[in-house]
C-alpha positions in Angstrom: -54.7 28.1 30.9 -53.0 31.4 30.1 -50.0 32.4 32.1 -51.7 35.5 33.5 -55.0 33.9 34.5 -55.8 32.6 37.9 -58.8 30.6 39.1 -61.4 32.6 41.0 -62.2 31.0 44.3 -65.7 29.5 44.2 -68.5 30.4 46.5 -69.5 28.1 49.3 -73.0 26.6 49.2 -74.9 26.8 52.5 -76.4 23.3 52.4 -75.9 20.0 50.5 -78.1 17.0 49.8 -76.8 13.5 49.1 -78.5 11.2 46.7 -79.4 7.6 47.7 -76.5 5.2 47.1 -78.6 2.0 47.4 -77.0 1.0 50.7 -80.2 1.6 52.7 -78.7 4.6 54.5 -80.5 7.5 52.9 -81.5 10.8 54.4 -78.2 11.6 56.0 -78.3 15.1 57.4 -76.0 17.7 56.0 -72.5 17.8 57.4 -70.9 20.9 58.8 -69.0 23.2 56.4 -66.1 22.7 58.8 -65.4 19.3 57.4 -61.6 19.0 56.8 -59.2 16.5 55.3 -56.1 15.2 57.0 -52.8 16.6 55.8 -51.3 13.1 55.6 -53.2 10.1 54.1 -53.7 6.8 55.8 -51.7 4.7 53.3 -52.9 1.4 54.8 -56.6 2.1 54.3 -58.3 0.4 51.4 -61.0 2.8 50.1 -64.5 1.9 49.0 -65.4 1.8 45.3 -67.8 4.5 44.1 -68.0 3.3 40.5 -71.7 2.2 40.7 -72.8 5.8 41.6 -73.3 7.3 38.2 -75.3 10.3 39.1 -72.7 12.0 41.3 -71.4 15.4 40.3 -67.8 14.2 40.7 -65.7 11.3 39.5 -66.0 8.1 41.5 -62.2 7.9 41.3 -62.0 11.2 43.1 -64.0 9.9 46.1 -61.8 6.8 46.4 -58.7 9.0 46.3 -60.0 11.4 48.9 -61.1 8.7 51.3 -57.5 8.0 52.6 -57.5 11.7 53.8 -60.6 11.4 56.0 -60.2 11.8 59.8 -59.5 8.4 61.5 -63.0 8.3 63.0 -64.5 8.4 59.5 -62.5 5.6 57.9 -64.6 2.7 59.2 -68.0 4.5 58.7 -70.5 3.5 56.1 -69.9 4.4 52.5 -72.9 6.8 52.6 -71.4 8.6 55.5 -68.0 9.0 53.9 -69.6 10.0 50.6 -71.5 12.8 52.3 -68.5 14.1 54.2 -66.3 14.2 51.1 -69.1 15.6 48.9 -69.6 18.4 51.4 -65.9 19.4 51.1 -66.0 19.2 47.3 -69.2 21.3 47.1 -67.7 24.1 49.1 -65.6 24.9 46.0 -68.3 24.1 43.4 -71.0 26.7 43.2 -74.5 26.0 41.9 -73.6 27.6 38.6 -70.5 25.4 38.3 -72.6 22.2 39.0 -75.1 23.4 36.3 -72.2 23.8 33.9 -71.0 20.3 34.7 -74.5 18.8 34.2 -74.8 20.6 30.8 -71.4 19.3 29.7 -72.5 15.8 30.7 -75.6 16.1 28.5 -73.4 17.6 25.7 -71.1 14.6 25.9 -73.9 12.1 26.0 -75.4 13.7 22.9 -72.1 13.2 21.0 -71.6 9.6 22.2 -75.2 8.6 21.2 -74.7 9.8 17.7 -71.1 9.4 16.8 -70.1 5.8 15.7 -66.4 5.0 16.5 -64.4 3.3 13.7 -61.7 1.8 15.9 -63.5 0.4 18.9 -60.3 -1.2 20.2 -59.2 2.3 21.3 -62.0 2.7 23.8 -60.7 0.1 26.3 -57.2 -0.1 27.6 -55.1 -2.7 25.7 -51.7 -2.0 27.1 -49.8 -4.6 25.0 -51.1 -3.1 21.8 -50.8 0.6 22.9 -47.4 0.8 24.6 -43.8 -0.1 23.7 -42.4 -3.1 25.7 -39.8 -1.0 27.6 -42.6 1.3 28.9 -44.7 -1.6 30.0 -41.8 -3.3 31.7 -41.0 -0.2 33.7 -44.6 0.2 34.8 -44.9 -3.5 35.8 -41.8 -3.3 37.9 -43.1 0.0 39.4 -39.9 1.2 41.0 -38.0 4.5 40.6 -35.0 2.6 39.1 -37.3 0.9 36.5 -38.8 4.3 35.5 -35.4 6.0 35.3 -34.1 3.1 33.1 -36.4 4.3 30.3 -36.3 8.0 30.9 -34.1 10.9 30.2 -34.2 14.0 32.4 -32.7 16.7 30.0 -33.7 19.4 32.4 -34.8 19.3 36.1 -38.4 18.1 36.3 -38.8 17.3 32.6 -38.9 13.6 31.8 -38.8 12.1 28.2 -39.3 8.5 27.2 -40.6 6.3 24.4 -44.2 5.4 25.1 -46.6 4.7 22.3 -46.5 2.1 19.5 -47.0 3.3 15.9 -50.1 1.2 15.8 -51.8 3.2 18.5 -50.7 6.5 17.1 -52.1 5.6 13.6 -55.4 4.4 15.1 -55.9 7.4 17.3 -55.1 9.8 14.4 -57.6 7.9 12.2 -60.3 8.1 14.9 -59.7 11.8 15.4 -59.9 12.5 11.7 -63.1 10.5 11.4 -64.6 12.4 14.4 -63.7 15.7 12.8 -65.3 14.7 9.5 -68.5 13.7 11.4 -68.4 17.1 13.1 -68.3 18.9 9.7 -70.9 16.6 8.1 -73.4 17.0 10.9 -72.6 20.7 11.6 -72.1 19.8 15.2 -70.5 22.5 17.3 -67.8 21.0 19.5 -65.8 22.4 22.4 -62.2 22.8 21.6 -59.5 21.5 24.1 -58.9 24.9 25.7 -58.9 28.7 25.1 -55.6 28.6 23.3 -56.2 25.9 20.7 -58.6 26.4 17.8 -57.8 23.0 16.3 -58.1 19.6 17.9 -60.7 17.9 20.0 -61.5 16.7 23.5 -61.1 12.9 23.5 -63.2 12.5 26.7 -66.2 14.0 24.8 -66.6 11.2 22.3 -66.1 8.1 24.5 -62.4 7.8 25.4 -62.8 9.0 29.0 -62.7 5.5 30.5 -59.6 4.5 28.6 -57.8 7.7 29.5 -58.8 7.3 33.2 -57.0 3.9 33.1 -54.0 5.6 31.4 -53.8 8.1 34.2 -54.5 5.7 37.1 -52.4 2.7 36.1 -49.6 4.3 34.1 -49.1 8.0 34.8 -49.9 8.1 38.5 -47.2 5.5 39.4 -44.5 7.6 37.8 -46.0 10.8 39.2 -46.0 9.3 42.7 -42.2 9.0 42.4 -41.3 12.2 40.5 -43.9 14.7 41.5 -45.0 13.9 45.0 -44.9 17.5 46.1 -47.7 18.5 43.7 -50.1 15.6 44.3 -48.5 13.1 42.0 -49.7 10.2 44.2 -53.3 11.4 44.3 -54.1 12.2 40.7 -57.8 11.6 40.4 -59.2 13.3 37.3 -58.0 14.2 33.9 -58.7 16.3 30.8 -57.6 14.4 27.6 -57.4 15.9 24.2 -55.4 16.2 21.0 -54.0 19.4 19.5 -53.1 20.0 15.8 -50.5 22.4 14.5 -49.5 23.3 10.9 -49.3 26.1 8.4 -53.1 25.9 7.9 -53.9 25.3 11.6 -52.6 26.7 14.8 -49.0 27.5 14.1 -47.6 27.9 17.6 -48.7 28.1 21.3 -48.0 31.0 23.5 -46.2 31.0 26.9 -48.5 29.5 29.5 -49.0 27.0 32.4 -51.4 24.1 32.3 -54.5 23.6 34.4 -53.0 20.4 35.8 -50.7 19.0 38.5 -49.0 16.7 36.0 -49.0 16.9 32.2 -48.4 14.1 29.7 -47.6 15.3 26.2 -47.1 12.6 23.5 -46.4 13.3 19.8 -48.6 11.2 17.5 -47.1 12.4 14.3 -47.4 13.2 11.4 -44.7 14.6 9.2 -43.6 18.1 10.4 -40.7 20.4 11.1 -40.4 23.0 13.9 -42.9 22.9 16.7 -40.3 22.6 19.5 -41.5 23.0 23.1 -39.7 25.6 25.2 -39.7 25.4 29.0 -39.0 28.3 31.3 -39.2 27.2 34.9 -41.8 26.1 37.5 -43.9 28.8 39.2 -46.8 29.1 41.6 -49.7 31.6 41.0 -47.9 34.4 42.8 -44.7 34.1 40.7 -46.1 32.9 37.4 -44.9 36.0 35.5 -41.6 36.3 37.3 -38.3 36.4 35.4 -36.8 33.3 33.9 -33.3 32.2 35.2 -30.7 31.0 32.7 -30.6 27.5 34.2 -34.4 27.2 33.6 -34.2 27.5 29.8 -34.8 24.3 27.9 -36.1 23.4 24.4 -37.4 20.0 23.3 -38.0 18.6 19.8 -40.9 16.3 19.4 -40.5 12.7 18.3 -43.6 10.6 17.3 -44.4 8.0 20.0 -42.2 9.8 22.6 -43.6 11.4 25.7 -42.8 14.4 27.8 -43.9 14.3 31.4 -43.8 17.5 33.5 -45.5 19.6 36.2 -48.5 21.5 35.0 -47.0 24.6 36.6 -43.8 24.3 34.5 -44.1 27.3 32.2 -43.8 26.4 28.5 -45.0 27.1 25.0 -44.6 25.7 21.5 -42.6 27.3 18.6 -44.1 27.5 15.2 -44.6 24.4 13.1 -43.0 25.5 9.9 -44.1 22.7 7.6 -46.4 19.6 7.6 -48.8 18.8 10.4 -48.0 17.9 14.1 -50.6 16.2 16.3 -50.1 15.7 20.0 -52.0 13.8 22.7 -52.3 15.7 25.9 -53.4 14.4 29.3 -53.8 17.0 32.0 -53.8 15.0 35.3 -55.3 16.7 38.4 -55.4 16.0 42.1 -58.3 17.4 44.1 -56.5 16.5 47.3 -53.5 18.7 46.3 -55.7 21.6 45.3 -57.6 21.4 48.7 -54.4 21.1 50.8 -52.6 23.8 48.8 -54.9 26.4 50.4 -53.3 25.6 53.8 -49.7 26.1 52.6 -47.9 29.3 53.4 -45.6 29.0 50.4 -44.7 26.7 47.5 -40.9 26.6 48.1 -40.9 22.8 47.7 -41.6 23.1 44.0 -41.8 26.8 42.8 -38.5 28.0 41.5 -39.1 31.6 42.6 -40.3 30.6 46.0 -37.1 28.6 46.5 -35.0 31.6 45.5 -36.8 33.9 47.9 -36.4 31.4 50.7 -32.7 31.1 50.0 -32.4 34.9 50.0 -34.1 35.1 53.3 -31.8 32.5 54.8 -28.8 34.3 53.4 -29.9 37.6 54.9 -30.6 36.0 58.2 -27.2 34.4 58.3 -25.5 37.7 57.3 -27.4 39.5 60.1 -26.4 36.9 62.6 -22.8 37.2 61.6 -23.0 40.9 61.8 -24.5 40.8 65.3 -21.8 38.4 66.5 -19.0 40.6 65.1 -20.5 43.6 66.9 -20.5 41.7 70.2 -16.9 40.7 69.8 -15.9 44.3 69.0 -14.6 43.4 65.6 -14.8 45.6 62.4 -18.0 44.9 60.4 -16.9 46.3 57.1 
């Protein structure tokens, strides 16, 4: 997502239809477009599973996540009723053209999966003991802020670095990606690249790794994000975009200044041998202030280490310097929260996470205090100079 781009608000459909879920409660009438979520979730509520509903336009995980935000009167309703209520909310922000695009992408993805034969099938299901270093697994299993901080460094506010992936996993994923790219060339199959900025790399979700990456987000990244990024939906991450990017003298050399289309971003270097390619960070911004000036305390550069991860807010402005030799390949997981994106529309400002909003708020407070002092001095008849 380029730093000067902002998402256009989607048109609202006038009516929705809900498919049968097999629970014998079909034909539910359309809900009012006034359906709303609660601002605070019911943390004690155990949501239904929607994993068996394969024909929905949205991820089953998304519905389970949203359910805790339903009005109290809805929580004990049938799954069909809750599904319709939540689907109505989601469809407000998904136009018919958007739903058509999603369906075509689903068909595109299925075409790849039905023809491409994986070479490392062990990658396609979560095998935590083989994928992650023991220190990372231990911290996740303990699931406390202290356990997470024990493996992390925070070299700059809101940027967390830690060792994560075993060399075995990095080698397997690199090999799988290279095999997939050879298949693309041999079959002359035109694939979608990860985003508008990267000409090299591929979307891992498109050739079968979506389920494994969902587990990565849900069981490993969301627990940490719940602790470190609660103000941007870290506890309600419910969808992802997973991909690899490749940099080198014969590929993309660098990446311009931008923000990610995510609430939380995981960036892990897979290898190979390279020099250069440092990430540079320049402060967290909301849409309103995305192009505002960088403050000196917001400047931070990070050098990649294979197997090591960087975890940061998607709205943390950043870019990548030129890879001057060799080839650098990184795994990216853009983690998103539909709940946060819905509730953000009701917020007046983003001063709990945007650096510029915070500075503006402090300036307003300073001016208010100065005006109050001035008024008190005038009342007491004291000089105001």
